[in-house]
C-alpha positions as CSV (number, residue, x, y, z in Angstrom):
1,M,-24.1,8.1,4.0
2,K,-20.5,6.8,3.5
3,V,-20.4,2.9,3.1
4,A,-17.3,0.5,3.2
5,I,-17.1,-3.0,1.2
6,V,-13.8,-4.7,1.8
7,T,-12.3,-5.8,-1.4
8,S,-8.7,-7.1,-2.8
9,D,-9.6,-6.2,-6.3
10,G,-12.9,-3.8,-6.5
11,D,-15.1,-6.5,-8.1
12,Y,-15.3,-8.3,-5.1
13,V,-16.0,-8.5,-1.6
14,D,-13.0,-10.0,0.7
15,Q,-14.1,-13.1,2.3
16,H,-11.6,-12.6,4.8
17,F,-11.8,-9.2,6.5
18,G,-7.5,-9.0,7.4
19,R,-6.8,-10.1,4.2
20,A,-8.6,-7.7,2.0
21,R,-6.4,-4.7,0.7
22,Y,-8.8,-2.1,0.4
23,Y,-11.7,-0.7,1.1
24,K,-14.0,0.5,-1.5
25,I,-16.3,3.2,-0.4
26,Y,-19.7,4.5,-1.3
27,E,-21.4,7.5,-0.9
28,I,-25.2,7.6,-1.1
29,E,-27.9,9.9,-0.8
30,D,-31.5,10.6,-1.1
31,G,-31.2,6.4,-1.8
32,K,-28.8,7.6,-4.7
33,I,-25.2,6.6,-4.9
34,V,-22.9,10.1,-6.4
35,N,-19.9,8.6,-5.6
36,V,-17.3,6.4,-5.1
37,E,-13.7,5.9,-3.9
38,M,-11.3,3.0,-3.7
39,R,-9.0,3.8,-0.8
40,Q,-6.0,1.6,0.2
41,R,-5.4,-0.1,3.6
42,G,-2.7,1.4,6.1
43,V,-3.0,-1.0,8.2
44,G,-3.6,-4.6,8.6
45,H,-2.2,-7.7,8.4
46,H,-1.7,-7.8,4.8
47,A,-1.4,-4.2,4.6
48,P,1.8,-3.2,2.1
49,G,4.4,-3.7,5.0
50,Q,2.3,-5.1,7.9
51,T,2.4,-8.8,9.5
52,H,0.2,-11.2,10.6
53,E,0.6,-11.8,14.6
54,H,-1.4,-12.2,17.4
55,Q,-0.7,-12.2,21.1
56,A,-2.4,-15.3,23.3
57,V,-4.3,-14.1,25.5
58,E,-5.6,-16.7,27.1
59,P,-6.8,-20.5,26.0
60,N,-9.9,-21.1,24.3
61,A,-9.9,-16.8,23.8
62,P,-11.5,-15.4,20.6
63,H,-9.3,-14.5,17.2
64,G,-7.8,-10.6,17.9
65,T,-8.6,-10.1,21.1
66,D,-5.3,-9.2,21.9
67,A,-4.4,-6.1,22.6
68,A,-2.3,-5.6,20.2
69,S,-5.2,-6.9,17.7
70,Q,-7.6,-4.5,19.3
71,D,-5.1,-1.5,19.1
72,K,-4.6,-2.8,15.1
73,H,-8.8,-2.8,14.7
74,A,-8.7,0.6,15.9
75,Q,-6.3,1.9,14.2
76,M,-8.4,0.1,10.7
77,A,-11.2,2.1,12.4
78,V,-9.4,5.2,11.3
79,E,-9.3,4.8,8.0
80,I,-12.8,4.4,7.6
81,S,-13.8,7.0,10.3
82,D,-15.8,9.0,7.7
83,C,-17.9,5.6,7.0
84,N,-21.2,4.2,8.4
85,V,-21.0,0.7,7.5
86,L,-18.1,-2.0,6.9
87,I,-19.9,-4.7,4.8
88,A,-17.6,-7.9,4.8
89,G,-17.9,-11.8,3.8
90,G,-15.9,-12.5,7.1
91,M,-14.0,-11.0,9.9
92,G,-13.4,-12.3,13.6
93,R,-14.9,-11.5,16.7
94,G,-11.7,-9.2,17.9
95,A,-12.3,-7.2,14.4
96,Y,-16.4,-7.4,14.6
97,D,-16.2,-6.0,18.0
98,S,-13.2,-3.1,17.7
99,F,-15.9,-2.2,14.4
100,K,-18.7,-2.2,16.3
101,A,-17.7,-0.2,18.5
102,A,-15.6,2.5,16.3
103,G,-19.7,3.2,15.7
104,L,-19.8,1.4,12.1
105,E,-22.3,-0.4,11.7
106,V,-20.4,-4.2,10.6
107,I,-22.0,-6.5,7.8
108,L,-21.1,-10.3,7.2
109,T,-22.6,-11.1,4.2
110,D,-22.2,-14.0,1.5
111,F,-23.0,-11.2,-2.1
112,S,-19.8,-11.9,-3.3
113,W,-20.3,-9.5,-6.1
114,I,-19.9,-5.2,-4.6
115,E,-22.3,-3.9,-6.4
116,E,-25.1,-6.8,-5.4
117,A,-23.8,-6.1,-1.8
118,V,-24.3,-2.5,-2.0
119,T,-27.8,-3.1,-4.1
120,A,-29.3,-4.9,-0.9
121,Y,-27.5,-2.4,1.7
122,M,-29.4,0.1,-0.2
123,E,-32.8,-1.8,0.3
124,N,-32.7,-3.1,2.9
125,K,-32.5,-6.6,1.9
126,I,-29.1,-7.7,3.4
127,E,-28.9,-10.0,6.0
128,N,-26.1,-9.5,8.5
129,L,-24.8,-12.8,9.6
130,Y,-22.8,-12.5,11.7
131,E,-24.7,-14.4,14.8
132,K,-25.1,-18.0,12.7
133,R,-21.2,-17.5,11.6
134,T,-20.3,-17.5,15.2
135,H,-22.9,-19.3,18.0
């Protein structure tokens, strides 16, 4: 199993998915971390050479639900298509729905330190705060 965590520095969970520059990937087997890698994000709002623009779908539509955003989210999902889980501090509804549709378990957390988030996930002690943050 692989767990991707968005980060800008490799130590802390980025609190805004779209601003993170990297994915820190943990490969877990038999309850132990067997490999860790950093991947630079090639697609997304703050990836090298990218801009942060969304088109309005309709008034009061959730952030990131327009067609162009959905296309970018699908491209981001391809970057971590070998992963099972994505952990972030926060992300818009459009990104969340796109990653879920790509088959990822998406968890929004208040854990700041990546090591704590991974340990909590491995011990089944991490709470997904998505519902609390959007409703």
